[in-house]
N, C-alpha and C positions, 0 to 999 in steps of 0.2 A: 880598801881593796878595789872598789870601783874606780877611784881616782887613779890608782896605779895602772889599771887596765887601760884607761883612757890615755895615759902617758905613753904606755907601750905601743898602743895603736898609732898614736901621733908620730912616734919615732920610727915605726916600721916602714921600710921602703914600699913605695906604691906598687912595685912589681910583685912583691911578696904578698901584699894584701890582695892583689888581683888573683894571684895563684890560689889563695885560700878561699876566694869566693867560689860558690858552687851553684850549679854548673854553668859554664859560659854559654851564652846564646850561640846558636849554630845557624849561620846564614850561608852555608856552603851550597844551598840549592838555588841561590839568587844570582842572576846575571845582569849586570848593569853596563850601560854605555854612556860615555860623556862626549857630547858633540863639542866642536870648537866654539868658544864663547865669542859673541859679538863684542867688539871693543869700541868705546867712545871716549875721545880725549881731545884736548886742544892740539893744534898743530905742533909737532915736535915733542909732545909729552909721551912718556913711556907708560904702557899698560902691561902689567905682568900677565903671564899665561896661567890664569887661575884654573882653567879647564884641565890642563895637564897636571897641575899641583893637586887638584881634587881627585883626578883619576888615580894618581900615585898613592894618595892617602887612602882611598877606598880599597886599593889593592892590598892594604895591610890589615883589613878588617875581616878577613876570612871568607870572602865571597867566592862563589864557584868560578866566576869569570868577570873581569872588568876590562872593557875595551876603551882605550883612551882616544883622544881626538885625532891623533895621527893615524890610527888604524881603523877608525869607524867609517871614514870616507863619507862624512856628512857635511852639509853646508854650514857656513858660519852665520847663523841667524837665530835670534832669541824667539821671534814669533814665527813659528813654523806650523804648517797644516798637520792635522791628525793623520791624513793619508801618507804624508811623507815620513812622519814618525813611525808609523806601522811598517812602511817599506824598509827603513833602516833597521828596525828591530827584527824583522823577518829575515833579512840577509845575514845578520850577525847572531841570530837566535838569542835575543835579549828580552828580559822581562820588563825592563824600563830603560828610558833614555833621559839623560839630564841635558837640558839646554839652558843657555843663560847669556847674560850681558854684564860686562865689567865697564864701569864708567868712572873716569877720573875727574874729581871735582877739587881743584886746587891740589893740596897735598894729601887728600883723602881718596879712598876708593869705595864705590858702591857696587856690590856684587848681587845681582838679581838672578835667581835660579828657579827653574821650573822642572819638576820631576814628571815625566810623561809616561803613561802606560804603553808598553810595547804592543799590547793586545788591541787596545781601542784607540790609542793616540791621545786620549784625554789627559788633562792636567790633574795629577794626583795632589800635588802640593806646590805652593809658591813660597820660596824662602828669600829673605833679603838680609845681607850682611854689610855692615859699615866697618871699614878698616881705617882708623884715624892715623895710625903710625905704621911705617913700613915694617918695623920690628914685630908688629902684631899680626902680620899676614899669615904666618905659619899656623899660629894658634887659631885664627879665624877659619882657615881652611879645614883644620882638624875638627872644629866644632860643626862646620858646615857638612863635612863628610858624615859625621854621626847623625845629623838631622836628615840628610838625604837617605841614609840607610834605614832609619826609623820609618820614614815615609814610604820608601819603596817596599819595605817588608810587609806592608799592609796589602800588597797585591796578592798575597798568598790566598789562593782560592782552591781548595781541594776540588779536583775534577769530579765528573760523575761517579757516584758510588757504583760498584759492581751490581749487576742485576740482582734483584731481590728473589728469594726463593719463590717457587710457584705457590699460588694461593692454596692454603690448607683448609680443609673442612674442620669444623669443630662441633662437638656434641653439646657444647654449652650454649649454642645459639647466639644470635646477634644481640647486641646491646644497643639501647637508644643513645648511649654515650660513646664517646671515642671518636678518633679521627677516621674518616671514611675516604675511600678512593685514594688510598696512599700509594705513591709510586716512588720507591726508593732508587729507581734507575735514572731519575732526573738529575741535572747538574745541581751542585750545592755551592752557594757563595757565602763567605763569612766576612763580616766587617767588624772592626774594633778600633779603639784608640791606640793600642800598642800590641805588639806580638813578640814573643820569645820562642825560638826554636831550639830544642834540646835533643841531642843524640845520646841514647843510652843503650849500650850493648847491641848496636846495629839498628835498633828501633828509633823512631822519631816521635817526639811529642811537641806539638805546637800549642802554646798557651796564649790565648787571646784574652785581653783584659780591657775593661772600660767600654760601656755602651755596646756590648757585643750583639750583633744581629746576624742570624742564620736564616737563609731563605733556600728552601728546596721545594720546587713545585708550588703548590698553594699553601704550604706550611711555613710559618714564620716563628722563630724562636728568639727571644731576647733574654739576656742575663748579664751579670756583672763579670763573669769569667767562664771561659770555655776551654777545655782541654781536648785536643784532637789527637788520637793515638794511631800511629801508623806502624804496621808490621815491618820487619826487616825487608829491604828491597822492594817496598810497595809504595805507590804514589797515591793511594787512596786510604782514608782513615777507616778503621774497622770498629771504632768506638768513639763516641762523643760524650763528654761529661760537662754538664752545665751547672753552675753554682751561683747563688746569690740573686734573689729577686727574679726567679725564672718565670717567664710568661710565654705561653704557646698559643698560637691562633691559627685556625684553619676555617675560613669562611665564617659562619656564625658560631663556631665551636671555640671555646677558650679554656685555658687551663693555667694554673699557677701552682708553684711549689717551691721548696727550698733548694732542691737538687733534682736534676733530671739526667738520666743516662740512656743513650741510644745505642743498642747492640745491633750492628748490622747483620751479623751472621744469624742471629736469632730473630731478626726483624721485630725487635721488642723495644718499647719505650717504657721506662720505669720512672715514675715521679715519687719522690720521697720528701717527707716533712711537710705537714699542713697542706696536703695535696687537695686541690679543688678542680673539678671539671664543671663547666657550665654550657648548656645548649638549650635554646628556645625557652629560657626561664627555668629549666630543670637544673638541678644541682646535685653533684655527687662529691662526697668528702671521705677522706680516709688518711691514715698515716702513710700508707704506700698504695699507689695505684699503678698496676702493671697492665699495659695494653699490648695485645698481640696485633700488630699492624696489618699483617697479611690476612689473618682470619677475622679481624675486626671484632675481637672479643676483649673482655676486660676482667681483671681480678683485683679485688680491693681487700686490703689487710689493715687491721688496726682501727677499730671504731668506725666502721663504715656507716655512713648516713646518706640517705637519698631523699631528695625533695622533688616531687613530680607535680608540676603545675597542671591543673585540669584545663582541657581545651575548651574554649568558649564556643558554645553551640550557637549557630546563627538562628535568629528568630524568624518564623514564618510571617508573611504579611498579615497584619491584623492582630498579632500577638505582641502587645506592648508590655512594658515592665509593670512593676507594682504601682498602683494608683495611690 
């Protein structure tokens, strides 16, 4: 039966297999520009317009906007200043710009590409492709387009979260544990090795995987996977879900758990599964640790354990230790 299933899958058209895959990544939020590529070749040798081929291929991948070399009105140079990249991106309202160089070496081509951030002008990724036969050019450009999209998609950085609710008073009192001076109105940046964007019933979900790092103010979160949930027609996430080797740090305060969920509306951070908080040698453990970030209070469920280290008293002059 397993062998039959494998044969059926091998005989199935690629287009049908793609249609069965669920759900397709959504990059409709991303705008890219492709600048004219610099060309280097011996006198009389022909160099194909790889920049236009790349822009055309990117246009088939579901992006919101792709501006080709003819429309971008950019100069033909692979090494361009960050200031100039930012200027091109601002005029065309682009998230990233691709610059590059095509070099003919005998019968082969070398395509060197740099993906540049439209916001900062910095180089996000450098890609190099070798085309040994003219017949391989189309496939090489297709693979290059996929790699460009994967690199550019890492630019996704949710903007500042909406203002947090006003600080609430709590009858439970302050806790010596937990994150203090929290400001959820600060900008949030997310870095990862890969990103998938999925649209479901008008809502968006961004899935960051591989060495995920979230920074908001003085809080840093690291994990294996992060799901960011966006309400319909919103450009800010209202919930973050971290899974796999979750580690949080704010100054000298640290936490770790199997899963962490941040609910922006409630201004609440919940750590689940082997949750541990540490601060100044003190340690708090529980199955679930729920933190009210606005009120700076904490609720522990499931086998709560607290270890408080005594503070070392300073000795007065003349008071030595045991003799």
